[in-house]
C-alpha positions in Angstrom: 98.4 135.4 108.8 96.6 138.7 108.1 97.3 141.5 110.6 94.7 143.8 112.0 95.2 147.2 113.4 94.4 147.5 117.1 94.8 150.2 119.8 96.4 149.3 123.1 97.8 151.3 126.0 101.5 150.7 126.8 104.0 152.1 129.1 106.1 154.0 126.6 109.4 153.5 128.5 108.8 149.7 128.6 107.9 149.6 124.9 111.0 151.6 123.9 113.2 149.5 126.2 111.8 146.3 124.6 112.2 147.7 121.1 115.8 148.5 121.8 116.6 145.1 123.4 115.0 143.3 120.5 116.3 145.5 117.8 112.8 145.8 116.5 111.9 148.5 114.0 108.6 149.5 115.7 106.5 149.1 118.7 104.1 147.1 116.6 106.9 144.6 115.9 107.6 144.5 119.7 104.0 143.7 120.4 104.0 140.9 117.7 107.2 139.4 119.2 105.8 139.7 122.7 102.6 137.9 121.8 104.4 135.1 120.0 106.6 134.5 123.0 103.6 134.7 125.4 101.7 132.2 123.3 104.7 129.8 123.1 105.4 130.1 126.9 101.7 129.5 127.9 101.5 126.5 125.6 104.6 125.1 127.2 103.3 125.8 130.7 100.0 124.1 129.9 101.9 121.1 128.5 104.1 120.8 131.6 101.0 121.0 133.8 99.4 118.2 131.8 102.4 116.0 132.2 102.5 116.6 135.9 98.9 115.6 136.3 99.5 112.2 134.7 102.7 110.6 136.1 104.5 108.0 134.0 103.6 104.4 134.7 104.9 101.0 133.8 107.3 101.0 130.8 107.5 104.8 130.8 108.7 104.8 134.4 111.3 102.1 133.6 112.8 104.3 130.9 113.7 106.9 133.5 115.7 104.3 135.4 117.8 103.1 132.4 121.4 104.1 131.9 121.6 106.3 128.9 125.2 106.8 127.8 124.2 107.1 124.2 122.5 110.4 124.9 125.8 112.2 125.3 126.7 112.6 121.7 128.1 115.4 119.5 124.7 116.4 118.0 124.2 120.1 117.9 120.5 120.0 119.0 120.3 123.8 119.3 121.3 124.2 115.6 118.9 121.4 114.5 115.9 123.0 116.3 116.8 126.7 115.9 113.7 128.8 115.2 113.8 131.3 112.5 113.6 134.9 113.7 115.1 134.2 117.1 
C-alpha cells in the first residue's frame, strides 16, 4: 500500500518509549505499527460486540454443551497462526 507523508503532533517521550519498546527504526515506523494494532483491535472489538448482540440458538447453543476432549491436542496453534512482523 502506498504511503503518504502526514504531520501529526505526538508526545516525544511516549513516541521514543514506544520506539524503544518495539525496536522500531523511526517514529514513522512506530506510528505505522500503532495504527495496524489499533485497526486490528477495533475490528476485533466490533466483531465481539456483534456476536454479543446475536446470541447462539438451536444447534449453535448445543455445541457449547458438548464434551470436547478432542480439543486438547498437541497442535501448536500459535505457530500455525503467527503473524509476520510480530
